[in-house]
Backbone bond lengths (Angstrom), bond angles and torsions (degrees), N, CA, C in turn:
res aa  C-N    CA-C-N  psi(-1)  N-CA   C-N-CA  omega(-1)  CA-C   N-CA-C  phi
1 M - - - 1.448 - - 1.534 108.47 -
2 R 1.308 115.09 150.84 1.460 123.21 178.71 1.531 110.86 -59.28
3 K 1.330 116.56 139.81 1.460 122.08 179.69 1.521 111.03 -99.02
4 I 1.318 115.11 156.45 1.464 121.68 176.84 1.521 107.53 -78.12
5 T 1.327 116.50 126.95 1.462 120.63 -177.38 1.521 113.42 -108.68
6 H 1.335 117.29 -20.37 1.469 120.14 179.43 1.530 110.19 -157.61
7 L 1.304 113.96 159.49 1.457 121.59 177.32 1.518 108.57 -125.75
8 P 1.310 120.30 152.22 1.463 125.84 -0.55 1.525 111.33 -73.74
9 L 1.308 114.95 158.44 1.458 120.33 178.37 1.526 110.45 -67.46
10 E 1.308 115.14 143.32 1.462 121.10 175.95 1.515 111.19 -106.41
11 S 1.322 116.36 -15.79 1.456 121.84 179.67 1.523 108.66 -154.74
12 L 1.330 115.29 166.49 1.463 121.31 178.39 1.522 109.47 -118.95
13 W 1.321 115.54 152.67 1.458 121.51 175.94 1.524 108.28 -152.67
14 D 1.307 114.85 160.19 1.457 121.10 175.47 1.517 108.43 -133.98
15 E 1.333 116.49 -166.73 1.464 120.01 -175.78 1.525 113.09 -63.22
16 S 1.335 117.90 -19.78 1.463 120.05 -179.52 1.533 112.57 -96.71
17 G 1.326 117.84 -4.36 1.461 120.33 177.37 1.518 113.13 126.95
18 P 1.342 116.49 -159.23 1.467 120.73 -177.98 1.528 112.15 -61.41
19 V 1.330 115.44 146.20 1.460 122.57 176.75 1.520 106.79 -113.51
20 E 1.337 116.21 125.71 1.464 120.55 177.51 1.526 108.45 -69.34
21 A 1.324 116.07 106.14 1.457 120.43 -175.33 1.523 109.96 -148.07
22 R 1.345 113.49 153.15 1.467 118.20 173.50 1.516 108.36 -133.44
23 L 1.306 115.00 142.93 1.456 121.21 179.44 1.518 109.31 -70.76
24 V 1.336 116.60 127.01 1.461 122.39 176.79 1.519 109.17 -90.07
25 G 1.334 116.99 -45.70 1.457 120.94 178.44 1.516 112.18 159.59
26 D 1.326 114.98 175.82 1.455 121.64 179.89 1.523 110.26 -75.44
27 L 1.322 114.77 152.28 1.462 121.84 178.83 1.522 109.45 -121.90
28 N 1.324 116.42 138.50 1.455 120.51 168.77 1.524 107.34 -102.85
29 R 1.322 116.81 -178.12 1.461 120.30 -176.82 1.534 111.79 -57.72
30 D 1.345 117.00 -45.96 1.470 119.80 -177.93 1.526 112.13 -65.44
31 S 1.329 117.28 -43.35 1.464 119.07 -178.85 1.529 111.29 -69.08
32 L 1.328 117.55 -32.26 1.465 119.96 177.47 1.525 110.38 -71.65
33 R 1.315 117.52 -40.05 1.474 119.75 175.17 1.524 110.83 -60.52
34 S 1.313 116.31 -42.08 1.466 121.00 178.61 1.525 110.73 -61.45
35 L 1.308 116.45 -42.84 1.469 121.25 177.97 1.529 110.47 -61.89
36 L 1.322 117.08 -41.98 1.466 120.77 179.69 1.523 111.98 -68.21
37 R 1.326 118.22 -29.63 1.464 120.62 176.45 1.525 111.31 -66.41
38 Q 1.339 117.01 -23.36 1.466 121.01 179.33 1.520 111.95 -80.58
39 G 1.343 117.09 -18.51 1.456 120.16 179.86 1.517 111.23 148.11
40 A 1.316 114.84 -175.50 1.460 121.57 -177.07 1.525 111.24 -66.41
41 V 1.327 115.05 147.72 1.465 122.44 173.03 1.521 107.74 -125.21
42 R 1.292 115.60 161.56 1.467 120.81 176.51 1.514 107.39 -103.97
43 F 1.335 117.50 113.01 1.456 121.69 178.33 1.521 110.61 -84.84
44 M 1.334 115.60 144.26 1.451 122.49 172.76 1.514 107.35 -136.49
45 I 1.324 116.94 131.03 1.463 121.81 177.72 1.522 108.50 -97.06
46 A 1.342 114.92 127.97 1.463 121.71 178.50 1.517 108.75 -110.15
47 N 1.332 116.26 117.54 1.450 122.95 179.19 1.522 108.04 -134.07
48 V 1.321 116.77 122.21 1.466 120.86 -178.08 1.530 109.68 -56.36
49 G 1.328 115.56 134.37 1.454 122.25 179.08 1.516 113.75 91.68
50 E 1.322 116.94 -5.29 1.461 121.20 179.63 1.521 110.35 -124.65
51 A 1.310 115.68 160.81 1.466 120.81 173.53 1.525 108.14 -72.82
52 P 1.330 118.07 152.28 1.465 119.87 175.84 1.526 109.98 -57.31
53 K 1.329 115.54 139.10 1.470 120.12 178.16 1.523 107.72 -107.58
54 W 1.321 115.78 109.99 1.462 122.18 -179.64 1.516 109.40 -91.33
55 I 1.327 115.99 129.87 1.461 122.15 178.30 1.529 107.51 -92.83
56 P 1.322 118.44 129.92 1.472 119.75 179.53 1.527 111.53 -56.29
57 I 1.311 116.27 138.71 1.470 122.12 -177.11 1.524 111.39 -55.38
58 D 1.326 117.52 -35.37 1.468 120.69 -179.59 1.526 112.57 -67.18
59 D 1.324 117.67 -17.10 1.465 122.11 -178.73 1.523 112.94 -100.10
60 C 1.335 117.99 4.23 1.466 119.82 -169.34 1.524 113.29 -61.08
61 F 1.323 118.84 -42.00 1.468 119.83 -176.48 1.528 111.58 -72.30
62 D 1.328 117.69 -40.12 1.464 120.16 175.01 1.524 110.71 -64.95
63 F 1.327 116.56 -41.67 1.461 120.78 179.14 1.530 110.40 -61.90
64 W 1.334 116.90 -40.49 1.466 120.70 177.99 1.528 110.24 -60.85
65 K 1.320 116.02 -47.06 1.472 120.38 -175.72 1.522 112.99 -68.79
66 T 1.323 117.37 -38.31 1.462 119.87 -172.74 1.522 114.74 -96.76
67 E 1.327 117.81 -25.52 1.465 119.96 -173.86 1.527 113.48 -125.39
68 A 1.305 117.21 -60.33 1.470 120.27 -172.66 1.528 112.40 -67.36
69 G 1.317 117.16 -49.58 1.461 120.39 -178.09 1.514 113.67 -58.55
70 P 1.340 118.15 -51.38 1.462 119.60 -179.23 1.531 114.08 -63.18
71 H 1.327 117.39 -24.97 1.463 120.44 -176.09 1.528 114.01 -106.53
72 L 1.323 117.57 3.72 1.461 119.99 179.14 1.526 108.89 -71.28
73 A 1.324 116.63 125.59 1.467 121.49 -179.36 1.525 109.48 -63.94
74 P 1.322 117.32 134.43 1.462 119.66 -178.53 1.528 113.15 -71.59
75 D 1.318 117.14 -22.10 1.463 121.11 -176.03 1.525 109.20 -139.01
76 A 1.327 116.83 114.00 1.463 120.54 -178.32 1.522 112.49 -65.82
77 G 1.326 117.21 -23.39 1.455 120.58 -178.62 1.510 114.00 -76.84
78 R 1.336 115.97 -19.71 1.461 119.36 -177.55 1.519 108.79 -151.44
79 I 1.313 116.23 117.04 1.457 121.01 179.06 1.521 107.54 -106.82
80 D 1.323 116.71 119.49 1.458 122.92 177.83 1.520 108.26 -101.94
81 L 1.337 116.25 95.59 1.460 119.69 -176.97 1.516 112.27 -67.95
82 D 1.329 117.50 -24.78 1.472 119.57 177.17 1.528 111.18 -66.98
83 A 1.321 116.91 -29.62 1.464 121.12 179.51 1.527 112.14 -92.31
84 A 1.321 117.51 -10.31 1.466 121.37 -177.62 1.526 110.51 -76.34
85 P 1.335 116.55 140.25 1.472 118.83 176.23 1.524 110.56 -58.69
86 D 1.294 117.07 133.46 1.471 123.69 177.59 1.532 113.15 63.65
87 G 1.341 118.50 11.03 1.456 121.73 176.01 1.520 115.86 77.11
88 Y 1.327 117.50 17.60 1.467 119.46 175.74 1.522 110.35 -143.54
89 A 1.341 114.71 158.78 1.461 120.56 -179.20 1.520 109.46 -148.00
90 Y 1.329 114.37 160.56 1.460 121.80 177.14 1.521 110.26 -115.76
91 L 1.325 115.45 147.16 1.456 122.71 162.67 1.517 105.70 -110.44
92 A 1.330 116.87 142.24 1.463 120.94 -173.82 1.521 111.83 -113.84
93 S 1.328 115.25 144.31 1.468 121.60 172.76 1.525 108.29 -139.75
94 E 1.325 114.14 148.07 1.472 120.26 179.39 1.524 109.01 -98.94
95 W 1.325 115.02 137.92 1.454 122.83 176.54 1.518 108.71 -125.41
96 S 1.310 115.99 139.58 1.458 122.12 175.16 1.525 107.14 -95.88
97 V 1.323 115.92 126.97 1.464 121.08 -175.22 1.516 109.20 -122.06
98 E 1.305 116.06 129.86 1.468 121.24 176.10 1.515 108.61 -108.36
99 P 1.299 119.82 141.55 1.452 128.98 5.52 1.528 113.23 -92.07
100 R 1.340 118.20 7.81 1.466 120.14 179.69 1.519 110.31 -60.31
101 Q 1.302 115.43 149.29 1.457 119.42 178.06 1.521 111.30 -93.50
102 E 1.341 118.06 -29.11 1.449 119.10 -178.81 1.537 110.03 -81.87
103 P 1.331 116.32 142.48 1.465 119.10 177.73 1.529 110.52 -71.69
104 V 1.312 115.03 158.75 1.456 121.88 173.95 1.523 107.35 -105.91
105 V 1.325 115.87 133.10 1.459 121.64 174.38 1.522 106.93 -111.34
106 V 1.339 115.36 114.32 1.452 120.74 177.00 1.522 108.00 -89.69
107 L 1.322 115.37 124.26 1.456 122.33 176.18 1.520 108.24 -104.27
108 T 1.318 115.98 108.65 1.459 120.96 179.12 1.523 107.94 -84.57
109 L 1.328 115.99 123.60 1.457 122.22 -174.52 1.522 110.39 -88.62
110 Y 1.337 114.67 130.69 1.468 122.50 173.70 1.519 107.12 -120.98
111 H 1.345 115.45 128.05 1.464 120.30 -178.91 1.504 110.92 -148.08
């Protein structure tokens, strides 16, 4: 599968090819929690040099509690990796994907 070569992402893709998606905007902790209260989201981890890692929709709430939530950077303007758990953090953005009904949350990994 195609690897991520630069950030920010301009498009999304998965193992089957391009995904019709448009960037809605950046998410902070409160806006992401609000989105999750509306229903399941599809998480994707973006890490330069690797293929996108898509989290199964059925795992979204567990993934939020155990991985995404604890590592979500509190401030998108400044990421302090020394203060981040395990030395890494995510910035989140929402993408609208057609024809899927659930939103996609891209977690950009900083380490």
